[in-house]
N, C-alpha and C positions, 0 to 999 in steps of 0.2 A: 597356379595361374596357366593353364598352359595351353587357355581358348576364352580367347578376346569378347568374344558373343556375347557375353553376359553383362559387357557394361558397353557406354556409348563413349565412349573415349580415344576409340577408334575407327576408322572404316569400316574393320569389320563388323558390326554390332548388324544384326539382322532385323531388320525392317519388318516382313515376314516371320509366320510364324510357320511355318511350314520350311521355309529355311534356314531358321532356328536348329530347328526339329531334326532337319540333314548334315547341318554341319555338325550337332551336338553328338550325332550317332556316328561319324565319321569319325569324331573324335575318341571316341569307348571308346567304337575298336579297335581303331591304330592304340592307345591307353592302354588294354588289353590282349592285347594277341600280337603288335611287330613288336609298341617296345620295349627291351629292358632296366627292367629295377633293380635299384643300385642294393636295394636289401633282401628279395629274393634271386638274387642273379638269373633270372629265365622273370617271362611274360608274369603273369597272373590269371592266365587263359593255363599256359604247363602246368603254375603250381595248382592251382587246381583241379587239375586231369581233363576239363575240355578238350587240348591238342595237344600230341603229341613231339609237336614242332612250332618253335619260334615263323612265327611269319614273314612275309617281306610285301611290303607295298603293291609290287608288282602280283602277289595274289589278291591286298585286298582289291585292286583293280578289273585280275578274270573273275572274282566273283559279285560287283557290281554289274559288266557286262552280261554276266551271265542272271542276273536280275531283271535288269534291263530287256536281255530280247523275253525272257517267260513272258513281264506287263507285257512288250508289243501281241508275243503271242492273244495273252488276254484279250484286251482291245481289239482286237481283229475278229475274231472270236463272237467280239459282243456290235459289231460295231456292222 
């Protein structure tokens, strides 16, 4: 139970589907790329060969900022 977005017992409950999707995506990104698992002694992404290094939160933030910049460019082209 790392993410309380599935239950209505806390203030973190998602009332909008889009917010729930974003929160779930962030949770799974952290779980698979940043968090070191006890049994694997590494992240699942490293264990499966998706990445060669353990990510930090800084890497996640930089990736999200790059994605947002691309989204802004797409909106400017359309509008």
